[in-house]
N, C-alpha and C positions, 0 to 999 in steps of 0.2 A: 680900641682897646690896646695899651702898651704896657708890658711889663718887663721889668729887668730883674735877671738873676745874676748875681755878682758872688765872687769868690767861690767858684764850684771847681770839682775835679771833674771835667767833662769826659765821659767815655765816648771816643770817637771809632769810626771804623778801623782806623789804624793805630790807635793807641788812646792814651789818656793825656789831656792838657789842662792846665790850671786855667781859669778864665770866667769869661762871662758871656751872656747872649741876651737876647731881647726876644719877646713874644709880641708880635705885630697881627692883629686880626687872625688869629688860630694859628699862625705860621712862625716857624723859627726865623729870626733875622739878627743881623749883625753878630754872628758866632765869632766868638774870641776877638771882637773889636773892641773899641774904646766906648765905655758906658757914659756916653755924653748926651746930653739933651734930657729934656722933661720926659716923665713917665707917671703913669698912674699909680703903679706900684713899684716898689723896689724890695726885692729880699736878699739878704744876706746869705748864701748857702752855707757859710763858715767851714769851708773845706770839705763839704759832703760830697760824694759823687751823685753826678746827674747822668743818668742813662736814659735812653730812649725807652717809651712805653713799652711794655712786653706784649709779645702776640702770642697766645695760647692756641695752638691748632687742634689740642683734643683735651676735652674736659668733660667728666661725666657729672660736674657738680650740680648742673640743673636737675638732672634726674635724682641727686642727693637731696635737694631741697622740696622735690615732689614727692619722695619716698624715704623720709628721714629715718623710719624704720622698716625692715622687711615686710611687716604686716600692715603698716601705716601709709595712708596716701594723704597728703594735704589738701583740705577740702577746697581751697582756692589756689588754683594753678598760676593765676595771675601775679598772686603775692609771692608764690615761690621764685616765679622769674624776677621779680623785683628784689629779692632778697639775695638771690644768686648775683645779680648785677653788682649790688653793693659790695658783695664778698669779693669778687673778682677785681673790681675797682681797688678796694683797700688791700688787695694784693700787688698792686702794681702792674696789673695786667689791663691793658687800653683797648686791645683787639682780642676778641675772645671768638673762636669757633665751637659753638654749643654742638656737643657730638650726641647726635640721635640716633639709638639703636634701630634699625629696621629689620623687622624678623626677630625670633625669639628662639634661645636654645636653652630649654627648661627654666624660662622665667615666667612660665604659667599664662603667657599671654599678657602680662603685666606691662612690658615695655611697648607693645602694640596699642594698648587701650589708652596710653597715656600720650602717645605721638602726636596725635592731631591737635590736642588741647595745648600741649608744651609749645609746639610751633606757632599756633594761634595766640596763645599768652605773649610770645616773644613780639609777634608782630603787632598786637594790641598796644604793648608797651612801647614800641618803637613809634608807632602813629602817635600815641600821645604825649611823646617826646620826654618820657620819664626814664629812659635808659641813659646811664651815665657813661657806659663804654660801648665800642662799637661790637655788635652781636651779628656774627656770621654762622652758617650752619655746616657742619660736616655729617654727612650721612654715612653711617656705618653698616654697611648691608652684610647681612647674614646670609652667605650664598646658599647654604644647605637648607633654608626655610622656604617652602613653596609658595608662602604668602608674601615674601618680600618684593618680588619684581613689580606686582600690580601697584604696591604702595610708592615706590619708588617713582614709577611712570608718573602718578599722580602728584607728586610733590616737588619733582625735581627742577621744575620751572620757577619755584619760588627764588626770587632775585638774590635772596641772603644764601643760597646754597653755592659754596665755592669750593668744597672738595668733599670728595667720597672716597670711601676706603672699602676694600673687599676682604671680608672676613670668613672664614670656616673653621668654626668650632668643635668640629666632629672630633671627639676623643680617638686618640690614636696618633695624631700628627700634630704638627705646629705647636702652639702653646701647650697642648695636651698630647704631646707625643708618649707620654707616661700616662695611661688611661687611669691608673689606680690614684694618680694624684687629682685627677678629674672627679674621680668618685669620692675620694676623701674630702675635697673642698666642700661639695655639694653636701656632704654629711655634716660637716662642721658648721656650715650655713643654715642647717636644718630645713635644706630645700628638699632633700629626697635621699632615702637609705634604701639600697638595693640588696637584695640577696645575690648570691653569686650568680644563680640561675637567671634572675631578673636582668642583671646587668648584661649578661653575654647575649640575652635575647635581644635588648636594647641596642646593643653594639652592632647586631646583624641588621637592625632596621636603620640605625644611623648611618652604616657603611653604604647601603643600598639607596638611601636617599642622596647621599654625598655623590654616588656616581651617577644619578640620575639628574641632580639639579644643578651641581656646582658648575660644570662645563657650560652648560646651556645660560644661567645666569651670569657667569664672567663675561660671554659674549655680548650679552645684552645690556649689562652694565657698561662695559667698554662702549659700545656704540651710542647709547645715551651720553655719554661723558664726551665723547670725541665730537658729536654734533653740536656740543655747547660749550666747547673749550673748558670743561671741569676739570681741574686737576685730580689725577688718581692716586692712591696710596695703597699698598699692600699691607697686611696685618699679621703679625707672628710668623714672619719668613723664619725657618729653620734650617734648610737646606739650601746647597747651590742651586739645586732643581726649582726650588720655591721661587728664588729671585729671578732665575732665568725666565720662568714663566711669567713673571710680573713684569720684567723689562720687556719681553715680547709682546705684551698687551699695552705698552705704551706708558706703563706706571713710571712715575719719577720718585717716589718717596717709599721706603721702607720703614713701616711704623712698627717698633717694638719688636727688631729681630731677635731673636732668641740664643743666637749662637754667633761667636767670632767669624765661623766660616761664611754665615749668611750676610754678616755686616761687610766683611771684607770684599765678597762678591759684589755686593750692592755698589761699593765704591768703585771696584774696577770697571763697572758699566757705567758708572756716572751718575747712579741713584745717591739720594740722600737719605740718611738714616736718622730715625727720631726715637728718643728713649724717654720715659717717665722721669720726671724729677723726683718723685718719692725713691725710685730705686737708688738716686744718689744720696739723698738725706738718710735713708734706712741702712745705707752700706750693701745694697744687693737686692735682687729681685725676690719679692715675697713668693714667687711662683717656682724659684729654683731654676731660672734662665739666667743668661749671661748677665754679669754687672754693667750698668752703664759706665761706670767710672773706669773700668776696665777697657771699655771701647774708646773712652776719650783719651786714656793712656795711649792706645794704638793709635790713634789719630782717626778712629772709625766713627766718630760720634758727631753729627751735625746740628741737630736740633733737640732742644729739651722741651717737654711739654707737661702740664701739671697734672694730668691723667685724673686723679681723684681728690688731690689736695692743691688747692691754688696757691697756697701761702709756700709751698714747697719750690716752687718756680724761680723765685728771686734766691731763697735759700741755697738750693742747689747750684745755681749761677755762681756764688761768691764761695762756696765750697769748692768747686772747682778751682776757681782762681786761688785759693788758700793751698791747692795741692799742685800748683805749677802751671795751670792753663792761664797764659796771660788774660789780664781782666777783660780787654776789648774783645778777645776770641771768645771768651766764656759768654759774655753779655750778646756777642752776635748770636749765639745759639738760640737766644729768646728775642730776639729783635730783626736783625738784618737778615739772617739766613731764611726764616719763615717767611718774612716779607717778599723777598726775591722768589721762593718756592710759590708761593702764593698769588703772585703778580699784584701785590700791593705797593705799588711804585711810589706811593706819596707818603710813606712811613718807614718805619725801622731802622732809621739812623737819625742822629743829631747833625742835620744840616741845613743851612740856609735854604728857605722856601718850602721846606718839608713840613708835614703837620706837627704841630708842638704837643706831640704826645711825649710827656717826660714824667720821669720818677725822680725824686731827690732821696738819697740813700746814706744813713749813717751808720756805720759799723758800731756796735756796743758789745763788747767783749766777743768780738768776733762774728756777731749775728747781725745781719742787715736789717735795720729798722726804716721803715718808711716814714719820712717827714712831709713830703708834699706829694702830690699826683695832679698833672694837668692833661687833659684831653682835648685836643684841638684848642689849646691855648686857654681852656676853661680850668680854672683850679677847683678841685674838690677838697682836697686835705691841706 
């Protein structure tokens, strides 16, 4: 199978070049070469941008399809996985790390209940050949949960597991350094309303669990990952001490740092920072933490991830470009850099002999609109 893509603005690792390329047997060929010879299909890109398929290393979107409302669980999780797959494909994401939470912090056990079924649904869909994009697993480990470790030990040898992040959502530190915001968020979501006395009592319990469980679980997770060469990330780093602890554990990714100080320290130590693309589109953090756009201005932002809105990934990329980040550097945040971080050496750039994961994008009134998507050379749109 041979396909030619002509008249594109091709976003490369070092800039943007007008030209063409070919897709042969699922890989990129004849990049910026002469478009000569016969082809099964020819597409005139009409000056649209052509970028590498995006790599999303953290999305809660599968969980959103399983629980479309807080009190609703979709009756067929296999169908949820298929719908999730189509949504990320239509967002220009060709490799997705489905982020599954292991352990609960006031989700009433909901996440633990769906975990096995969610992974099984993905495995079933992959085996049936019905997934359109490449699905990998990101295990989000709640270190302050006493049930977390046995679950990780049970599923970490799934070959799709390529990333593990260490989380600690105990109120009073990291994302919830202001415990009042934690309390208010749970009230607004209708999850739990505490009296002052109840909240103080729970805080005592949570702090005790944190002291007892987090150090032991950190060590255990680190050992499991090192034995399998699985990449590790920290989560919601807030202080320099948070980053230093992560770096000492061999962690290479600081996911959602909440302060400039944390992001700057991560860069000083050679770690990469990851921020949610909704933070860019919304103009700031919905939790009141540091702005992703501000980190980009400071040169402290390395990777964007969709977090909870798949469509925001492409939108945020072009928003950064419209604000002064060179387009090829903005695109690298969702392609080249995550590929390098997660050892995906066959994708993430438009270059000869790499996977033909491609997205054709047209700007309409400043908004990036997807025209076509290819995954390993197979065209879906």
